[in-house]
DOFI-50537 format. One record per residue: residue number from 0; residue in one letter; x, y, z of N, C-alpha, C, O, CB in turn. Coordinates in steps of 0.2 Angstrom, whole numbers, plus 5000, padded with zeros to 4 digits. Glycine has a CB too. Example, Ala and Ser with C-alpha at 12.3 -4.5 7.8 and 13.67 -1.06 7.14 Angstrom:
% residues 2
nr, rest, n_X, n_Y, n_Z, ca_X, ca_Y, ca_Z, c_X, c_Y, c_Z, o_X, o_Y, o_Z, cb_X, cb_Y, cb_Z
0, A, 5066, 4972, 5039, 5062, 4978, 5039, 5066, 4984, 5039, 5071, 4983, 5042, 5057, 4978, 5045
1, S, 5064, 4989, 5035, 5068, 4995, 5036, 5064, 5000, 5039, 5067, 5006, 5040, 5070, 4997, 5029
This chain:
% residues 90
nr, rest, n_X, n_Y, n_Z, ca_X, ca_Y, ca_Z, c_X, c_Y, c_Z, o_X, o_Y, o_Z, cb_X, cb_Y, cb_Z
0, X, 5465, 5456, 5562, 5469, 5456, 5556, 5465, 5453, 5550, 5462, 5448, 5551, 5476, 5453, 5557
1, X, 5465, 5456, 5544, 5461, 5454, 5539, 5464, 5448, 5536, 5471, 5448, 5535, 5460, 5460, 5534
2, X, 5461, 5443, 5534, 5463, 5437, 5531, 5466, 5439, 5524, 5463, 5442, 5520, 5458, 5432, 5530
3, X, 5472, 5438, 5522, 5476, 5440, 5516, 5472, 5437, 5510, 5473, 5439, 5504, 5483, 5438, 5516
4, X, 5469, 5431, 5511, 5466, 5428, 5506, 5458, 5430, 5505, 5455, 5427, 5500, 5466, 5420, 5507
5, X, 5456, 5434, 5509, 5449, 5436, 5509, 5448, 5440, 5502, 5452, 5444, 5500, 5447, 5441, 5514
6, X, 5443, 5438, 5498, 5441, 5441, 5492, 5443, 5438, 5486, 5441, 5439, 5480, 5443, 5448, 5492
7, X, 5448, 5433, 5487, 5451, 5430, 5481, 5446, 5425, 5477, 5445, 5426, 5471, 5457, 5426, 5483
8, X, 5442, 5422, 5481, 5437, 5417, 5478, 5431, 5422, 5475, 5429, 5420, 5469, 5433, 5413, 5484
9, X, 5430, 5427, 5478, 5425, 5432, 5475, 5428, 5435, 5468, 5424, 5435, 5463, 5423, 5438, 5479
10, X, 5434, 5437, 5468, 5437, 5439, 5462, 5437, 5434, 5457, 5435, 5435, 5451, 5445, 5441, 5464
11, X, 5439, 5428, 5458, 5439, 5422, 5453, 5432, 5421, 5451, 5431, 5420, 5445, 5442, 5416, 5456
12, X, 5427, 5421, 5455, 5420, 5420, 5453, 5418, 5426, 5448, 5414, 5425, 5443, 5415, 5420, 5459
13, X, 5420, 5432, 5450, 5418, 5438, 5445, 5421, 5437, 5439, 5417, 5438, 5433, 5420, 5444, 5449
14, X, 5427, 5435, 5438, 5431, 5435, 5432, 5427, 5429, 5428, 5426, 5429, 5422, 5438, 5433, 5433
15, X, 5426, 5423, 5431, 5424, 5417, 5428, 5417, 5418, 5426, 5415, 5415, 5421, 5425, 5411, 5432
16, X, 5413, 5421, 5429, 5406, 5422, 5428, 5405, 5428, 5423, 5400, 5428, 5419, 5401, 5423, 5434
17, X, 5409, 5433, 5423, 5409, 5438, 5418, 5405, 5444, 5421, 5404, 5449, 5417, 5406, 5436, 5412
18, X, 5402, 5444, 5427, 5398, 5449, 5430, 5398, 5449, 5437, 5398, 5443, 5440, 5391, 5449, 5427
19, X, 5397, 5455, 5440, 5396, 5455, 5447, 5390, 5452, 5449, 5389, 5448, 5454, 5397, 5462, 5450
20, X, 5385, 5453, 5445, 5378, 5451, 5447, 5378, 5443, 5447, 5375, 5440, 5452, 5373, 5453, 5442
21, X, 5380, 5440, 5442, 5380, 5433, 5441, 5385, 5430, 5447, 5383, 5425, 5450, 5383, 5431, 5434
22, X, 5391, 5433, 5448, 5395, 5430, 5453, 5391, 5431, 5460, 5392, 5426, 5464, 5401, 5435, 5454
23, X, 5388, 5436, 5461, 5384, 5437, 5468, 5379, 5431, 5468, 5378, 5428, 5474, 5380, 5444, 5468
24, X, 5375, 5429, 5463, 5371, 5424, 5463, 5374, 5417, 5465, 5372, 5414, 5469, 5367, 5423, 5456
25, X, 5380, 5416, 5461, 5383, 5410, 5462, 5386, 5409, 5469, 5387, 5404, 5472, 5389, 5409, 5457
26, X, 5388, 5415, 5472, 5391, 5415, 5479, 5386, 5416, 5484, 5387, 5416, 5490, 5396, 5420, 5479
27, X, 5379, 5417, 5482, 5374, 5418, 5487, 5375, 5424, 5491, 5374, 5424, 5497, 5373, 5412, 5491
28, X, 5378, 5429, 5488, 5379, 5436, 5491, 5375, 5441, 5487, 5372, 5440, 5482, 5387, 5438, 5491
29, X, 5375, 5447, 5490, 5372, 5453, 5486, 5377, 5456, 5481, 5383, 5455, 5482, 5369, 5458, 5491
30, X, 5375, 5459, 5476, 5379, 5462, 5472, 5384, 5467, 5475, 5390, 5468, 5474, 5376, 5466, 5466
31, X, 5381, 5471, 5480, 5385, 5476, 5484, 5390, 5472, 5488, 5396, 5475, 5488, 5380, 5479, 5489
32, X, 5389, 5466, 5491, 5394, 5463, 5495, 5400, 5461, 5490, 5405, 5461, 5492, 5391, 5457, 5498
33, X, 5398, 5459, 5484, 5403, 5457, 5480, 5408, 5463, 5478, 5414, 5462, 5478, 5400, 5453, 5473
34, X, 5404, 5468, 5476, 5408, 5474, 5474, 5412, 5477, 5480, 5418, 5479, 5479, 5403, 5480, 5473
35, X, 5410, 5476, 5486, 5414, 5478, 5492, 5420, 5474, 5493, 5425, 5476, 5495, 5410, 5479, 5498
36, X, 5419, 5467, 5492, 5424, 5462, 5493, 5430, 5464, 5488, 5436, 5464, 5489, 5422, 5455, 5492
37, X, 5428, 5465, 5482, 5433, 5467, 5477, 5436, 5473, 5478, 5442, 5474, 5477, 5429, 5468, 5470
38, X, 5433, 5478, 5481, 5436, 5485, 5482, 5441, 5484, 5488, 5446, 5487, 5488, 5431, 5490, 5484
39, X, 5439, 5480, 5493, 5444, 5478, 5498, 5450, 5475, 5496, 5456, 5476, 5498, 5440, 5474, 5504
40, X, 5449, 5470, 5492, 5455, 5466, 5489, 5459, 5471, 5485, 5465, 5471, 5486, 5452, 5460, 5484
41, X, 5456, 5475, 5481, 5460, 5480, 5477, 5464, 5485, 5481, 5470, 5487, 5480, 5456, 5484, 5472
42, X, 5461, 5487, 5487, 5464, 5492, 5491, 5470, 5488, 5495, 5475, 5491, 5496, 5459, 5494, 5497
43, X, 5469, 5482, 5497, 5475, 5478, 5500, 5480, 5477, 5495, 5486, 5478, 5497, 5472, 5472, 5503
44, X, 5479, 5476, 5489, 5484, 5475, 5484, 5487, 5481, 5482, 5493, 5481, 5479, 5481, 5470, 5479
45, X, 5483, 5486, 5482, 5486, 5493, 5479, 5486, 5493, 5472, 5489, 5497, 5469, 5493, 5494, 5482
46, X, 5481, 5489, 5469, 5481, 5489, 5461, 5473, 5488, 5460, 5469, 5486, 5463, 5485, 5484, 5458
47, X, 5472, 5491, 5454, 5465, 5490, 5451, 5465, 5483, 5447, 5469, 5482, 5443, 5463, 5496, 5446
48, X, 5461, 5479, 5449, 5461, 5472, 5446, 5456, 5472, 5440, 5457, 5469, 5435, 5459, 5467, 5451
49, X, 5450, 5475, 5441, 5445, 5476, 5435, 5443, 5483, 5433, 5443, 5487, 5437, 5438, 5472, 5438
50, X, 5442, 5483, 5427, 5440, 5490, 5424, 5432, 5489, 5423, 5430, 5485, 5419, 5444, 5492, 5417
51, X, 5429, 5493, 5427, 5421, 5492, 5427, 5418, 5498, 5424, 5420, 5504, 5426, 5419, 5490, 5434
52, X, 5413, 5497, 5420, 5409, 5502, 5418, 5401, 5500, 5419, 5400, 5494, 5422, 5410, 5504, 5410
53, X, 5397, 5504, 5418, 5390, 5502, 5419, 5388, 5496, 5414, 5383, 5492, 5416, 5385, 5508, 5418
54, X, 5391, 5495, 5409, 5389, 5490, 5404, 5394, 5484, 5403, 5392, 5479, 5400, 5389, 5494, 5397
55, X, 5400, 5485, 5405, 5405, 5480, 5405, 5410, 5480, 5410, 5411, 5484, 5414, 5408, 5480, 5398
56, X, 5414, 5474, 5410, 5420, 5474, 5414, 5425, 5470, 5411, 5424, 5466, 5407, 5418, 5471, 5421
57, X, 5431, 5471, 5413, 5437, 5468, 5410, 5443, 5468, 5415, 5443, 5473, 5419, 5439, 5470, 5403
58, X, 5447, 5464, 5414, 5453, 5464, 5418, 5458, 5469, 5416, 5459, 5470, 5410, 5456, 5457, 5418
59, X, 5461, 5472, 5421, 5467, 5476, 5419, 5473, 5472, 5418, 5472, 5466, 5419, 5468, 5482, 5425
60, X, 5478, 5475, 5416, 5484, 5471, 5415, 5486, 5468, 5422, 5488, 5462, 5422, 5490, 5475, 5412
61, X, 5486, 5471, 5427, 5488, 5469, 5434, 5483, 5463, 5436, 5484, 5458, 5439, 5488, 5474, 5439
62, X, 5476, 5464, 5434, 5471, 5460, 5436, 5472, 5453, 5432, 5471, 5448, 5435, 5464, 5463, 5434
63, X, 5474, 5453, 5426, 5475, 5447, 5422, 5481, 5443, 5425, 5481, 5437, 5425, 5477, 5449, 5414
64, X, 5486, 5447, 5427, 5492, 5443, 5430, 5490, 5440, 5437, 5492, 5435, 5438, 5498, 5448, 5431
65, X, 5486, 5444, 5441, 5484, 5441, 5447, 5479, 5435, 5446, 5480, 5431, 5450, 5480, 5447, 5451
66, X, 5475, 5436, 5441, 5470, 5430, 5440, 5474, 5424, 5438, 5473, 5419, 5440, 5466, 5432, 5434
67, X, 5479, 5425, 5434, 5483, 5419, 5432, 5487, 5416, 5438, 5487, 5410, 5438, 5488, 5421, 5426
68, X, 5489, 5420, 5442, 5493, 5417, 5448, 5488, 5414, 5453, 5489, 5409, 5456, 5496, 5423, 5452
69, X, 5482, 5417, 5453, 5476, 5414, 5458, 5474, 5407, 5455, 5473, 5402, 5459, 5470, 5419, 5458
70, X, 5474, 5406, 5448, 5472, 5400, 5445, 5477, 5395, 5447, 5475, 5389, 5449, 5471, 5401, 5438
71, X, 5483, 5396, 5446, 5489, 5392, 5448, 5488, 5390, 5455, 5489, 5384, 5457, 5496, 5394, 5446
72, X, 5487, 5395, 5460, 5487, 5393, 5467, 5481, 5389, 5469, 5481, 5384, 5473, 5486, 5400, 5471
73, X, 5475, 5390, 5465, 5469, 5386, 5467, 5470, 5379, 5464, 5468, 5374, 5468, 5463, 5389, 5463
74, X, 5474, 5378, 5459, 5475, 5371, 5456, 5480, 5368, 5461, 5479, 5362, 5462, 5478, 5372, 5449
75, X, 5485, 5371, 5464, 5489, 5368, 5468, 5485, 5366, 5475, 5487, 5361, 5478, 5495, 5373, 5470
76, X, 5481, 5371, 5477, 5477, 5369, 5483, 5473, 5363, 5482, 5472, 5359, 5487, 5473, 5375, 5486
77, X, 5470, 5363, 5476, 5465, 5357, 5475, 5469, 5351, 5475, 5467, 5346, 5477, 5462, 5358, 5468
78, X, 5475, 5351, 5472, 5480, 5345, 5472, 5482, 5343, 5479, 5482, 5337, 5481, 5486, 5346, 5468
79, X, 5483, 5348, 5483, 5485, 5346, 5490, 5479, 5343, 5494, 5480, 5338, 5498, 5487, 5353, 5494
80, X, 5473, 5346, 5493, 5467, 5343, 5496, 5466, 5336, 5493, 5465, 5331, 5498, 5461, 5347, 5494
81, X, 5466, 5335, 5487, 5466, 5328, 5484, 5471, 5323, 5487, 5469, 5317, 5489, 5466, 5328, 5477
82, X, 5477, 5325, 5488, 5482, 5321, 5491, 5481, 5319, 5498, 5481, 5314, 5500, 5489, 5325, 5490
83, X, 5479, 5324, 5502, 5477, 5323, 5509, 5471, 5318, 5509, 5471, 5314, 5513, 5475, 5329, 5512
84, X, 5466, 5319, 5505, 5460, 5315, 5505, 5462, 5308, 5503, 5460, 5303, 5506, 5455, 5317, 5500
85, X, 5466, 5307, 5498, 5469, 5300, 5496, 5472, 5297, 5501, 5472, 5291, 5502, 5473, 5301, 5490
86, X, 5477, 5301, 5505, 5480, 5298, 5510, 5476, 5295, 5516, 5477, 5290, 5519, 5486, 5303, 5513
87, X, 5471, 5299, 5517, 5466, 5298, 5523, 5462, 5291, 5521, 5460, 5288, 5526, 5461, 5303, 5524
88, X, 5461, 5290, 5515, 5457, 5284, 5513, 5462, 5277, 5513, 5459, 5272, 5513, 5455, 5284, 5506
89, X, 5468, 5278, 5514, 5473, 5272, 5515, 5472, 5269, 5521, 5476, 5264, 5522, 5480, 5274, 5513
């Protein structure tokens, strides 16, 4: 079974870096691997997240909403991690 969270970090990196190429460099992946991860994520969700052309990319309306939800989820996960880390230090 495919991990439901597979591809989210890649999606976030693509949005935040502004390009598949730069995201691939930051993730230490090939551009092709990044593109395939995004395609799999979009297929699982049943929506197009990014509108890509040869010269630019931008979030679709669904992609913008998904991105905002992912940012909130990432912030919550980081808070959980910090909380657990703080508790472990006591």
